[in-house]
C-alpha positions in Angstrom: -0.2 0.1 0.1 2.8 2.4 0.7 4.5 1.7 -2.9 1.2 2.2 -4.5 0.3 5.7 -2.6 4.0 6.6 -3.7 3.3 6.0 -7.3 0.1 7.6 -6.8 1.9 10.5 -5.7 4.2 10.8 -8.8 3.0 13.9 -10.3 2.9 13.9 -14.3 0.9 17.1 -14.8 3.3 19.1 -12.7 6.4 17.5 -14.2 5.1 17.6 -17.8 4.1 21.4 -17.5 7.4 21.8 -15.5 9.6 20.4 -18.5 8.1 23.1 -20.4 9.0 25.7 -17.7 5.7 26.2 -16.2 4.2 25.7 -12.8 0.5 24.2 -14.0 -0.5 25.3 -10.5 -0.3 28.8 -11.3 -2.3 27.9 -14.6 -6.3 27.7 -15.0 -7.7 26.2 -12.6 -4.7 25.1 -10.9 -4.8 21.5 -11.2 -2.3 19.2 -12.1 -4.7 16.9 -14.0 -4.8 16.3 -17.9 -7.8 18.9 -18.3 -5.8 21.8 -16.7 -2.7 20.8 -18.7 -4.6 20.3 -21.9 -6.4 23.8 -21.7 -3.2 25.2 -21.2 -0.1 23.5 -22.9 -2.2 21.5 -25.7 -3.9 18.2 -26.4 -0.6 16.3 -26.6 0.6 17.7 -22.8 -2.7 16.6 -21.6 -2.7 13.2 -23.4 0.7 12.4 -21.6 -0.5 13.8 -18.3 -3.8 11.5 -18.9 -1.9 7.9 -19.8 0.6 8.9 -16.9 -2.2 9.1 -14.4 -4.4 6.3 -16.1 -0.9 4.2 -15.7 -0.7 5.1 -11.8 -3.9 3.3 -11.3 -3.0 0.6 -13.5 0.2 -0.2 -11.8 -1.0 0.5 -8.3 -3.9 -2.1 -8.6 -2.0 -4.5 -10.1 0.9 -4.5 -7.5 -2.1 -5.6 -4.9 -3.3 -8.3 -7.3 -0.1 -9.7 -8.3 1.8 -9.8 -5.1 -1.0 -9.8 -2.7 -3.1 -12.5 -4.7 -6.7 -11.3 -3.9 -9.1 -8.8 -5.1 -9.3 -7.9 -1.7 -5.5 -6.5 -1.4 -5.8 -5.0 -5.2 -8.9 -2.9 -3.5 -6.2 -1.3 -0.5 -3.9 -0.9 -3.4 -5.7 0.8 -5.6 -7.3 2.9 -2.5 -3.9 3.7 -1.8 -2.7 5.0 -5.5 -6.0 7.2 -5.8 -5.5 8.8 -2.3 -1.7 9.2 -3.7 -2.7 11.0 -6.7 -5.1 12.8 -4.7 -2.8 13.8 -2.4 0.3 13.3 -3.0 3.4 13.7 -0.8 5.6 15.2 -3.3 3.4 18.3 -3.9 2.6 19.1 -0.3 -0.8 17.1 -0.4 -2.4 18.9 -2.9 -3.0 16.7 -5.8 -5.4 15.7 -8.9 -8.9 15.2 -9.1 -8.3 11.1 -9.5 -10.6 10.6 -12.9 -7.4 9.0 -14.9 -6.1 7.3 -12.2 -9.5 5.5 -10.8 -10.0 4.9 -14.8 -6.7 3.0 -14.6 -7.6 1.0 -11.2 -10.9 0.1 -13.1 -9.1 -1.5 -16.0 -7.5 -3.5 -13.4 -10.3 -4.5 -10.9 -13.3 -4.7 -13.6 -12.4 -3.8 -17.2 -16.5 -4.5 -18.2 -17.2 -1.5 -15.7 -15.2 0.7 -17.7 -16.9 0.3 -20.8 -20.5 1.7 -19.9 -19.0 4.7 -17.8 -16.1 5.6 -20.3 -19.2 5.3 -22.9 -21.2 7.5 -20.8 -18.3 9.8 -20.3 -17.4 10.3 -23.7 -21.2 11.2 -24.6 -21.9 13.6 -22.4 -18.2 15.4 -22.4 -18.7 15.3 -26.2 -22.5 16.6 -25.9 -22.2 19.1 -23.3 -18.0 20.0 -23.5 -17.9 20.1 -19.3 -15.1 17.6 -18.8 -16.1 17.7 -14.8 -19.7 17.3 -15.4 -19.0 14.1 -17.5 -16.6 12.7 -15.3 -18.8 13.1 -11.9 -21.8 11.3 -14.0 -19.3 8.5 -15.4 -17.7 8.0 -11.6 -21.4 8.2 -10.1 -22.4 5.5 -12.7 -20.1 3.0 -11.5 -21.4 1.5 -8.2 -24.9 1.1 -10.1 -23.5 -1.1 -13.0 -21.2 -3.0 -10.4 -24.7 -3.7 -8.8 -26.6 -4.5 -11.9 -23.6 -6.9 -12.7 -23.6 -8.2 -9.3 -20.3 -7.6 -8.3 -19.2 -8.0 -4.7 -20.2 -5.6 -1.8 -16.6 -4.7 -1.1 -16.1 -3.6 -5.1 -19.4 -1.7 -5.0 -18.3 -0.3 -1.8 -15.0 0.7 -3.3 -16.4 2.5 -6.1 -18.8 4.6 -3.8 -15.9 5.6 -2.3 -14.4 6.6 -5.4 -17.1 8.8 -6.4 -17.1 10.5 -3.0 -14.0 11.6 -3.6 -14.4 12.7 -6.6 -17.3 14.8 -5.6 -15.3 16.4 -3.0 -12.4 17.1 -5.1 -14.4 18.5 -7.8 -16.5 20.9 -5.4 -14.9 24.0 -7.0 -15.9 22.6 -10.8 -19.5 21.8 -9.1 -19.7 25.8 -7.8 -18.4 27.3 -11.3 -21.1 24.9 -13.0 -23.8 26.2 -10.7 -22.7 29.7 -11.4 -22.6 29.3 -15.1 -18.8 30.0 -15.1 -17.1 26.3 -15.5 -15.2 26.4 -19.0 -16.3 24.2 -21.7 -13.0 22.0 -23.1 -12.0 22.7 -26.7 -11.4 19.4 -28.4 -9.1 20.7 -31.2 -6.8 23.2 -29.7 -6.2 24.9 -26.3 -7.4 27.8 -24.7 
């Protein structure tokens, strides 16, 4: 779990922006995640951050499954990598909004669950162009997909835990959505 937490703490958004001489925490929303990097540094940089953050989730959950031998241990290391991304040791415990890292975690834990949630995210982000709203709705759907597919209660509880963190991390976005000031994403060029 400690290793998974430390993996989750690797701030890809911060590092990729820093390589271009920019502290991403002082740009846009101030978040180190792929959406803020995308808006401020372009699609390629945002994509690299997304891949790095999702990769952390894959590795963290895989470590638990591979070395722990059970899904219960994988859920513990998955929790640790998600918490590491949200509250990274290396950035004073101020991290990302856990969407990409959670995607990586669920790719290891239950790939089937990812498909409908990802499909929902694509439809909503393409229609509304609010990445934050699409991400929250997709995260909200995962516990229901797990219940629908008769997954264990431990997995359902984990997915609710992830959703609650997603909502907590998106409080500023929720305020902006309600005020009508949340920026929309441009899919073809940075703002």
